DRENBA-895628 format. One record per residue (C-alpha): residue in three letters; x, y, z. Coordinates in nm, 2 decimals, always signed. Example, Ala and Ser with C-alpha at 12.3 -4.5 7.8 and 13.67 -1.06 7.14 Angstrom:
! DRENBA-895628
ALA|+1.23|-0.45|+0.78
SER|+1.37|-0.11|+0.71
! end
This chain:
! DRENBA-895628
MET|+15.71|+16.93|+3.65
THR|+15.92|+16.75|+3.91
THR|+15.86|+16.39|+4.01
SER|+15.60|+16.35|+4.28
SER|+15.68|+16.35|+4.66
PRO|+15.48|+16.27|+4.97
GLN|+15.42|+16.64|+5.02
ARG|+15.29|+16.69|+4.67
GLU|+15.08|+16.38|+4.69
PHE|+14.92|+16.50|+5.01
ALA|+14.84|+16.84|+4.85
ILE|+14.68|+16.67|+4.55
GLU|+14.48|+16.46|+4.79
ILE|+14.35|+16.77|+4.96
VAL|+14.26|+16.92|+4.62
ARG|+14.07|+16.60|+4.52
LYS|+13.88|+16.59|+4.85
LEU|+13.78|+16.96|+4.81
ARG|+13.67|+16.90|+4.45
ALA|+13.47|+16.59|+4.55
ALA|+13.29|+16.80|+4.80
GLY|+13.19|+17.05|+4.54
TYR|+13.45|+17.32|+4.59
GLU|+13.70|+17.47|+4.35
ALA|+14.05|+17.39|+4.46
LEU|+14.40|+17.47|+4.31
MET|+14.76|+17.47|+4.41
ALA|+14.87|+17.83|+4.46
GLY|+15.16|+18.06|+4.49
GLY|+15.53|+17.97|+4.53
CYS|+15.48|+17.60|+4.48
VAL|+15.34|+17.66|+4.13
ARG|+15.64|+17.88|+4.05
ASP|+15.88|+17.61|+4.17
LEU|+15.70|+17.33|+3.98
LEU|+15.72|+17.53|+3.66
LEU|+16.10|+17.59|+3.73
GLY|+16.14|+17.21|+3.77
ARG|+16.22|+17.24|+4.14
GLU|+16.06|+17.04|+4.42
PRO|+15.87|+17.30|+4.64
LYS|+15.95|+17.31|+5.01
ASP|+15.58|+17.38|+5.08
TYR|+15.26|+17.34|+4.90
ASP|+14.96|+17.58|+4.94
VAL|+14.61|+17.51|+4.83
ALA|+14.35|+17.78|+4.74
THR|+13.98|+17.70|+4.74
THR|+13.63|+17.84|+4.73
ALA|+13.56|+17.65|+5.06
ARG|+13.52|+17.88|+5.36
PRO|+13.75|+17.82|+5.66
GLU|+13.48|+17.65|+5.86
GLN|+13.39|+17.43|+5.56
VAL|+13.75|+17.32|+5.53
ARG|+13.76|+17.22|+5.90
THR|+13.43|+17.03|+5.87
LEU|+13.55|+16.85|+5.56
PHE|+13.89|+16.74|+5.71
GLY|+13.79|+16.72|+6.07
HIS|+13.88|+16.94|+6.36
GLY|+14.14|+16.69|+6.48
ARG|+14.33|+16.72|+6.16
THR|+14.31|+17.10|+6.11
LEU|+14.45|+17.41|+6.28
ALA|+14.27|+17.74|+6.26
VAL|+14.60|+17.94|+6.27
GLY|+14.48|+18.20|+6.03
ALA|+14.10|+18.15|+6.01
SER|+14.03|+18.52|+6.02
PHE|+14.23|+18.56|+5.70
GLY|+14.08|+18.25|+5.55
VAL|+14.37|+18.01|+5.62
ILE|+14.34|+17.67|+5.77
VAL|+14.63|+17.42|+5.82
VAL|+14.55|+17.06|+5.72
LEU|+14.76|+16.80|+5.90
PRO|+14.87|+16.48|+5.72
PRO|+14.76|+16.14|+5.84
ARG|+14.96|+15.99|+6.13
GLY|+15.27|+15.81|+6.00
SER|+15.27|+16.01|+5.67
ALA|+15.60|+16.13|+5.54
ALA|+15.42|+16.45|+5.43
GLY|+15.41|+16.78|+5.62
GLN|+15.12|+17.01|+5.68
VAL|+14.95|+17.20|+5.40
GLU|+14.79|+17.55|+5.42
VAL|+14.45|+17.57|+5.27
ALA|+14.33|+17.93|+5.21
THR|+14.00|+18.05|+5.08
PHE|+14.03|+18.27|+4.77
ARG|+14.02|+18.63|+4.90
THR|+14.06|+19.00|+4.84
GLU|+14.21|+19.21|+5.12
GLY|+14.11|+19.54|+5.27
PRO|+14.36|+19.82|+5.33
TYR|+14.70|+19.75|+5.50
LEU|+14.69|+20.04|+5.75
ASP|+15.00|+19.91|+5.93
GLY|+15.19|+19.82|+5.62
ARG|+15.20|+19.45|+5.74
ARG|+14.86|+19.29|+5.74
PRO|+14.51|+19.37|+5.59
GLU|+14.24|+19.52|+5.81
SER|+13.99|+19.28|+5.66
VAL|+13.94|+19.01|+5.39
ALA|+13.65|+18.92|+5.16
PHE|+13.62|+18.59|+4.99
CYS|+13.63|+18.60|+4.61
THR|+13.72|+18.43|+4.28
PRO|+14.06|+18.29|+4.18
GLU|+14.10|+18.59|+3.93
GLU|+14.05|+18.84|+4.21
ASP|+14.27|+18.65|+4.45
ALA|+14.56|+18.66|+4.21
GLN|+14.55|+19.03|+4.20
ARG|+14.63|+19.06|+4.58
ARG|+14.95|+18.86|+4.56
ASP|+15.30|+19.01|+4.54
PHE|+15.48|+18.92|+4.22
THR|+15.35|+18.77|+3.90
ILE|+15.56|+18.46|+3.93
ASN|+15.40|+18.39|+4.27
GLY|+15.05|+18.48|+4.15
MET|+14.97|+18.16|+3.94
PHE|+14.75|+17.86|+4.02
TYR|+14.79|+17.50|+3.91
ASP|+14.52|+17.24|+3.87
PRO|+14.69|+16.91|+3.94
ILE|+14.39|+16.71|+3.83
GLU|+14.39|+16.85|+3.48
ALA|+14.76|+16.94|+3.48
ARG|+14.71|+17.30|+3.37
VAL|+14.83|+17.64|+3.49
LEU|+14.58|+17.92|+3.56
ASP|+14.76|+18.25|+3.51
PHE|+14.57|+18.57|+3.54
VAL|+14.87|+18.80|+3.60
GLY|+15.13|+18.71|+3.33
GLY|+15.34|+18.50|+3.56
GLU|+15.43|+18.24|+3.30
ALA|+15.57|+18.51|+3.06
ASP|+15.77|+18.66|+3.34
LEU|+15.90|+18.32|+3.45
ALA|+16.01|+18.25|+3.09
ALA|+16.17|+18.60|+3.07
ARG|+16.33|+18.55|+3.41
VAL|+16.18|+18.88|+3.55
ILE|+16.06|+18.96|+3.90
ARG|+15.76|+19.20|+3.85
ALA|+15.50|+19.32|+4.10
ILE|+15.14|+19.25|+4.02
GLY|+14.96|+19.57|+3.93
ASP|+15.11|+19.89|+4.06
PRO|+15.42|+19.80|+4.26
HIS|+15.36|+20.10|+4.49
ASP|+15.03|+19.95|+4.60
ARG|+15.19|+19.61|+4.66
VAL|+15.46|+19.77|+4.87
ARG|+15.22|+19.98|+5.06
GLU|+15.03|+19.66|+5.15
ASP|+15.33|+19.49|+5.29
LYS|+15.67|+19.67|+5.32
LEU|+15.85|+19.34|+5.35
ARG|+15.78|+19.28|+4.98
MET|+16.07|+19.52|+4.90
LEU|+16.31|+19.27|+5.05
ARG|+16.13|+18.98|+4.90
ALA|+16.17|+19.14|+4.56
VAL|+16.54|+19.15|+4.61
ARG|+16.55|+18.79|+4.75
PHE|+16.36|+18.64|+4.46
THR|+16.56|+18.84|+4.21
ALA|+16.89|+18.72|+4.35
THR|+16.82|+18.37|+4.45
LEU|+16.65|+18.28|+4.12
ASP|+16.91|+18.48|+3.93
PHE|+16.64|+18.68|+3.75
ALA|+16.63|+19.05|+3.66
LEU|+16.42|+19.30|+3.87
ASP|+16.16|+19.48|+3.66
GLU|+16.26|+19.85|+3.63
VAL|+15.92|+19.98|+3.75
THR|+15.92|+19.75|+4.05
ALA|+16.28|+19.85|+4.13
ALA|+16.19|+20.22|+4.11
ALA|+15.90|+20.18|+4.35
VAL|+16.13|+20.00|+4.60
ARG|+16.39|+20.28|+4.57
GLU|+16.12|+20.54|+4.64
MET|+15.98|+20.36|+4.94
ALA|+16.30|+20.19|+5.08
GLU|+16.30|+20.40|+5.40
GLN|+15.97|+20.26|+5.49
ILE|+16.12|+19.91|+5.55
THR|+16.17|+20.02|+5.91
ILE|+15.80|+19.95|+5.97
VAL|+15.87|+19.58|+5.93
SER|+15.97|+19.39|+6.24
HIS|+16.34|+19.32|+6.29
GLU|+16.26|+18.95|+6.31
ARG|+16.11|+18.94|+5.96
ILE|+16.39|+19.15|+5.81
ALA|+16.64|+18.91|+5.97
GLN|+16.46|+18.62|+5.82
GLU|+16.49|+18.76|+5.47
LEU|+16.86|+18.83|+5.53
ARG|+16.91|+18.47|+5.64
ARG|+16.76|+18.34|+5.32
MET|+16.96|+18.57|+5.10
LEU|+17.30|+18.51|+5.27
ILE|+17.29|+18.13|+5.27
ASP|+17.20|+18.13|+4.90
VAL|+17.48|+18.09|+4.64
HIS|+17.38|+18.43|+4.49
ARG|+17.44|+18.61|+4.82
ARG|+17.67|+18.86|+4.66
ARG|+17.41|+18.97|+4.41
ALA|+17.15|+19.00|+4.69
VAL|+17.37|+19.24|+4.88
GLU|+17.44|+19.44|+4.56
LEU|+17.07|+19.46|+4.48
CYS|+16.98|+19.56|+4.84
GLU|+17.24|+19.84|+4.80
ASP|+17.11|+19.94|+4.46
VAL|+16.75|+19.99|+4.57
GLY|+16.84|+20.17|+4.89
LEU|+16.74|+19.90|+5.14
LEU|+17.09|+19.82|+5.27
ALA|+17.15|+20.17|+5.38
VAL|+16.83|+20.16|+5.59
ILE|+16.87|+19.80|+5.73
LEU|+17.25|+19.82|+5.78
PRO|+17.35|+20.19|+5.78
GLU|+17.68|+20.09|+5.94
LEU|+17.79|+19.95|+5.60
ALA|+17.74|+20.28|+5.42
VAL|+18.06|+20.35|+5.23
GLU|+18.19|+20.70|+5.24
SER|+18.38|+20.87|+4.96
SER|+18.71|+20.78|+5.14
GLY|+18.64|+20.41|+5.06
PHE|+18.61|+20.32|+5.43
PRO|+18.30|+20.21|+5.62
SER|+18.14|+20.49|+5.81
GLY|+18.33|+20.56|+6.13
GLY|+18.67|+20.53|+5.95
HIS|+18.72|+20.17|+6.07
GLU|+18.88|+19.91|+5.85
SER|+18.96|+19.56|+5.96
PRO|+19.33|+19.46|+5.95
GLY|+19.43|+19.35|+5.60
SER|+19.13|+19.47|+5.42
SER|+19.12|+19.72|+5.14
ILE|+18.79|+19.87|+5.04
ALA|+18.74|+19.95|+4.67
PHE|+18.44|+20.02|+4.46
SER|+18.32|+19.76|+4.22
SER|+18.21|+19.83|+3.87
ALA|+17.85|+19.77|+3.75
ILE|+17.83|+19.45|+3.55
GLN|+17.51|+19.38|+3.36
LYS|+17.43|+19.09|+3.13
PRO|+17.29|+19.16|+2.79
GLY|+16.92|+19.22|+2.83
ASP|+16.96|+19.26|+3.21
LEU|+16.68|+19.49|+3.34
ARG|+16.88|+19.59|+3.65
PRO|+16.98|+19.95|+3.66
PRO|+17.35|+20.02|+3.72
LEU|+17.44|+20.00|+4.09
ARG|+17.47|+20.36|+4.23
LYS|+17.64|+20.29|+4.56
ARG|+17.90|+20.02|+4.63
THR|+17.97|+19.78|+4.92
GLY|+18.34|+19.73|+4.96
GLU|+18.46|+19.50|+4.67
LEU|+18.66|+19.29|+4.92
THR|+18.34|+19.22|+5.11
LEU|+18.15|+19.13|+4.79
VAL|+18.43|+18.90|+4.67
MET|+18.44|+18.72|+5.01
LEU|+18.07|+18.66|+5.00
SER|+18.09|+18.51|+4.66
LEU|+18.38|+18.28|+4.75
LEU|+18.20|+18.13|+5.05
GLU|+18.08|+17.77|+4.98
ALA|+17.75|+17.67|+5.14
PRO|+17.81|+17.89|+5.45
SER|+17.60|+17.91|+5.76
PHE|+17.41|+18.24|+5.80
GLU|+17.64|+18.33|+6.09
LEU|+17.95|+18.28|+5.87
ALA|+17.80|+18.48|+5.58
PHE|+17.69|+18.76|+5.80
ALA|+18.03|+18.78|+5.96
ALA|+18.18|+18.81|+5.62
LEU|+17.94|+19.09|+5.53
LEU|+18.03|+19.27|+5.86
HIS|+18.39|+19.18|+5.87
ALA|+18.52|+19.54|+5.82
LEU|+18.32|+19.67|+6.12
PRO|+18.43|+19.67|+6.49
SER|+18.30|+19.36|+6.66
LYS|+18.20|+19.56|+6.97
PRO|+17.99|+19.75|+6.99
THR|+17.90|+19.77|+6.62
VAL|+17.85|+19.41|+6.51
TYR|+17.70|+19.32|+6.85
ASP|+17.46|+19.61|+6.83
ILE|+17.35|+19.51|+6.48
CYS|+17.28|+19.15|+6.59
ARG|+17.08|+19.27|+6.89
ARG|+16.89|+19.52|+6.67
LEU|+16.79|+19.25|+6.43
LYS|+16.68|+19.03|+6.72
LEU|+16.92|+18.75|+6.63
SER|+16.94|+18.46|+6.88
ASN|+17.21|+18.46|+7.15
ASP|+17.38|+18.18|+6.97
GLU|+17.38|+18.36|+6.64
THR|+17.50|+18.68|+6.80
ASP|+17.79|+18.51|+6.99
ARG|+17.90|+18.33|+6.68
ILE|+17.89|+18.63|+6.45
VAL|+18.07|+18.86|+6.70
TRP|+18.33|+18.60|+6.78
LEU|+18.41|+18.54|+6.41
VAL|+18.44|+18.91|+6.33
SER|+18.65|+18.98|+6.64
ARG|+18.88|+18.68|+6.59
GLN|+18.90|+18.68|+6.21
ASN|+19.27|+18.73|+6.21
ASP|+19.37|+18.49|+6.49
LEU|+19.50|+18.23|+6.24
ALA|+19.66|+18.48|+6.00
GLU|+20.00|+18.41|+6.16
ALA|+19.93|+18.04|+6.23
PRO|+20.28|+17.90|+6.15
SER|+20.44|+18.13|+6.41
LEU|+20.18|+18.09|+6.69
SER|+20.27|+17.89|+7.00
LEU|+20.12|+17.55|+7.02
ALA|+19.90|+17.66|+7.31
ARG|+19.75|+17.95|+7.12
LEU|+19.71|+17.75|+6.80
LYS|+19.54|+17.46|+6.98
ARG|+19.31|+17.69|+7.18
THR|+19.18|+17.85|+6.86
LEU|+19.15|+17.52|+6.67
SER|+18.96|+17.36|+6.96
HIS|+18.69|+17.63|+6.95
PRO|+18.35|+17.52|+6.83
TYR|+18.35|+17.79|+6.56
ARG|+18.69|+17.69|+6.43
ASP|+18.57|+17.57|+6.09
ASP|+18.39|+17.90|+6.02
LEU|+18.69|+18.10|+6.13
LEU|+18.91|+17.90|+5.89
SER|+18.66|+17.96|+5.61
LEU|+18.65|+18.33|+5.68
LEU|+19.03|+18.34|+5.67
ARG|+19.05|+18.14|+5.35
VAL|+18.80|+18.36|+5.15
LYS|+18.96|+18.68|+5.28
ARG|+19.31|+18.57|+5.17
LEU|+19.17|+18.45|+4.83
ALA|+18.99|+18.79|+4.79
THR|+19.29|+19.00|+4.88
GLY|+19.55|+18.78|+4.70
ASP|+19.74|+18.74|+5.03
ASP|+19.97|+18.45|+5.11
MET|+19.78|+18.14|+5.16
ARG|+20.04|+17.97|+5.38
PRO|+19.85|+18.02|+5.71
VAL|+19.55|+17.84|+5.56
LEU|+19.75|+17.56|+5.42
PHE|+19.94|+17.53|+5.74
VAL|+19.62|+17.49|+5.94
ASP|+19.47|+17.25|+5.69
GLU|+19.78|+17.03|+5.71
TYR|+19.80|+17.05|+6.09
LEU|+19.44|+16.95|+6.13
SER|+19.48|+16.66|+5.89
ARG|+19.77|+16.50|+6.09
THR|+19.67|+16.60|+6.44
PRO|+19.40|+16.40|+6.63
GLN|+19.14|+16.61|+6.81
LEU|+19.24|+16.46|+7.14
VAL|+19.58|+16.61|+7.09
ILE|+19.44|+16.95|+7.00
ASP|+19.20|+16.96|+7.29
PRO|+19.31|+16.70|+7.55
PRO|+19.13|+16.67|+7.89
PRO|+19.27|+16.92|+8.14
LEU|+19.53|+16.77|+8.37
ILE|+19.39|+16.94|+8.69
THR|+19.08|+17.13|+8.79
GLY|+18.97|+17.40|+9.03
ASP|+18.91|+17.13|+9.30
ASP|+19.28|+17.04|+9.28
LEU|+19.38|+17.40|+9.34
LYS|+19.15|+17.41|+9.64
GLN|+19.33|+17.11|+9.79
LEU|+19.65|+17.30|+9.74
GLY|+19.51|+17.57|+9.96
LEU|+19.41|+17.83|+9.70
LYS|+19.09|+18.01|+9.77
PRO|+18.84|+18.06|+9.48
GLY|+18.89|+18.39|+9.30
PRO|+19.05|+18.56|+9.00
ASP|+19.38|+18.38|+9.06
PHE|+19.20|+18.05|+8.99
LYS|+19.16|+18.12|+8.62
THR|+19.50|+18.27|+8.58
LEU|+19.67|+17.96|+8.73
LEU|+19.45|+17.71|+8.54
ASP|+19.53|+17.90|+8.22
THR|+19.90|+17.89|+8.29
ILE|+19.88|+17.51|+8.35
ARG|+19.66|+17.46|+8.04
ASP|+19.91|+17.65|+7.82
ALA|+20.20|+17.44|+7.95
GLN|+20.00|+17.12|+7.87
LEU|+19.90|+17.24|+7.52
ASN|+20.27|+17.35|+7.46
ASP|+20.37|+16.98|+7.54
GLN|+20.58|+17.11|+7.84
ILE|+20.38|+16.89|+8.09
THR|+20.19|+16.57|+8.02
THR|+20.09|+16.43|+8.35
ARG|+19.87|+16.53|+8.65
ASP|+20.17|+16.51|+8.88
GLN|+20.36|+16.76|+8.66
ALA|+20.06|+16.99|+8.66
LEU|+20.03|+16.98|+9.04
ALA|+20.40|+17.05|+9.07
LEU|+20.37|+17.35|+8.84
ALA|+20.08|+17.47|+9.04
SER|+20.26|+17.44|+9.37
THR|+20.57|+17.61|+9.23
SER|+20.35|+17.90|+9.10
LEU|+20.18|+17.94|+9.43
ALA|+20.51|+17.94|+9.61
GLN|+20.64|+18.22|+9.39
ASP|+20.33|+18.42|+9.45
! end
């Protein structure tokens, strides 16, 4: 078990108070898994025999939120000034049919043993008694945790029918924990992969975020492909027999090849049946602690930025900022490929962009993956190390107001002239406001 934290202490306090009031109470779900793995959980959940209204009465309406009372879930807020965060307290329950493949039509309160059977995977179905320091395992979670296996509780078809998102969660847990995916569970996901479309795009995108920012992002993509989910979520990445992404597009400098199936001894994963481009997979594995936007751009790098990458981002309901960043990275991925020969203006414009660091990371992993010359990357690294940001992105010498005073009416010519003057400034051809105004006057006279 990990050392204690404010969040853990608050969860234990909740358990103690429920016990003192005569209810059974245990830590439940993912926090138990993480504690047994020696990790500090991000969240703590408590399961109890107390009904939602009894939880609210015990902790007070001012310190509780009935965010999921109809499903037996109450949020308990920490005392003011506490370093802990909120804790979800759920009544032990069984669930009725999932007619929409996302949420149960009804719930019924029950025993811990019955509650465990409704959960998704065995490693997430355990309970922990922090008072007596013992694990309550009704589903074989401890054995699977020791064997490093992700296995659905009961019939995996039933678990997937209840919530289709569990298919992606199976992949995420398998990859991020570096476990093996149980063959029966994997087979059920393959059979039902096309049904992932019933899940909201926002929930799918959230799972992708968690996979792609994790160090095991390459394996997550391979597993998604192996169980048939990638072809449904991102059909644009389907690799045809020619070795190119569908549509025949290939980004400059990329070479798509098929990777070989690699399995560790005792690995329960079946061989991968379809392959994402090896270049893409290697790029993903080379990224170091990337943002989601950078990792997603690496995954989509071989696709046209518009409309394809843009359309994918909109389909997944990504934010405007995420979409702009991903599309910009894919469309500009080769802007620094010839960095040593670029004009100062073009180099500085690129290096003053807010997404510059991600762009350089994308270029670096692509060059490493392909074995191409690393001189452009080294050139940019050296240039950034010796060049102050104020030199790379100095304040403009003149503005649109200055052009108005010279008699130019606002319009398309404004931007063209300002860009011309800005380029001259970035190229070190002019350095003062007077020089900028003189260049503007000369350009206007020539027009």
